[in-house]
C-alpha positions as CSV (number, residue, x, y, z in Angstrom):
1,L,104.8,133.6,-104.2
2,I,105.9,135.4,-101.0
3,C,103.3,137.5,-99.1
4,Y,103.4,139.4,-95.8
5,S,101.4,137.7,-93.1
6,Q,101.3,140.3,-90.3
7,M,100.4,144.0,-89.9
8,Y,104.0,145.1,-89.9
9,N,105.9,144.0,-93.0
10,E,108.4,141.9,-91.0
11,I,106.9,138.4,-91.2
12,I,106.6,136.8,-94.6
13,K,104.9,133.6,-95.7
14,T,105.6,131.5,-98.8
15,C,102.2,130.6,-100.3
16,E,101.4,127.0,-101.2
17,N,99.3,125.1,-103.6
18,G,100.1,127.4,-106.6
19,E,98.6,130.5,-105.0
20,T,99.3,133.5,-107.1
21,T,97.8,136.4,-105.1
22,C,98.6,138.2,-101.9
23,Y,96.1,140.4,-100.0
24,S,95.8,143.2,-97.5
25,K,92.4,143.6,-95.8
26,T,91.3,146.5,-93.6
27,W,88.2,147.1,-91.5
28,R,87.0,148.9,-88.4
29,D,85.4,147.3,-85.3
30,H,85.1,148.1,-81.6
31,R,88.9,147.8,-81.2
32,G,89.7,150.3,-84.0
33,T,91.1,149.8,-87.5
34,R,92.1,146.2,-88.1
35,L,94.5,144.9,-90.7
36,E,95.0,141.3,-92.0
37,K,97.5,140.1,-94.7
38,G,98.1,136.8,-96.3
39,C,97.9,134.6,-99.4
40,G,94.9,134.5,-101.7
41,C,92.3,137.2,-102.4
42,P,89.4,136.6,-100.0
43,P,85.8,137.7,-100.4
44,V,84.9,140.5,-98.1
45,K,81.9,142.0,-96.4
46,Y,80.6,145.4,-97.5
47,D,82.4,147.3,-94.7
48,M,85.8,145.9,-95.5
49,I,88.5,146.9,-98.0
50,V,90.7,144.3,-99.7
51,K,93.6,145.0,-102.0
52,C,95.0,142.0,-103.9
53,C,98.2,141.8,-105.9
54,K,100.3,139.3,-107.8
55,T,104.0,140.0,-107.1
56,D,106.3,138.9,-104.3
57,R,105.9,141.1,-101.1
58,C,103.4,143.3,-102.8
59,G,100.7,143.5,-100.0
60,N,102.0,146.6,-98.2
């Protein structure tokens, strides 16, 4: 599976160990709105939004 690994969809990462999900996670802190992308589908705290998907380059 190929997932984006940075805020801007320029850098991609090939997931390892049979990972079948990509994610995009957003939250706000003192620096403003933050965004993280990668492989997997991580658990999140109540004030975060995570979107998980299962196709190549789907975490826009």
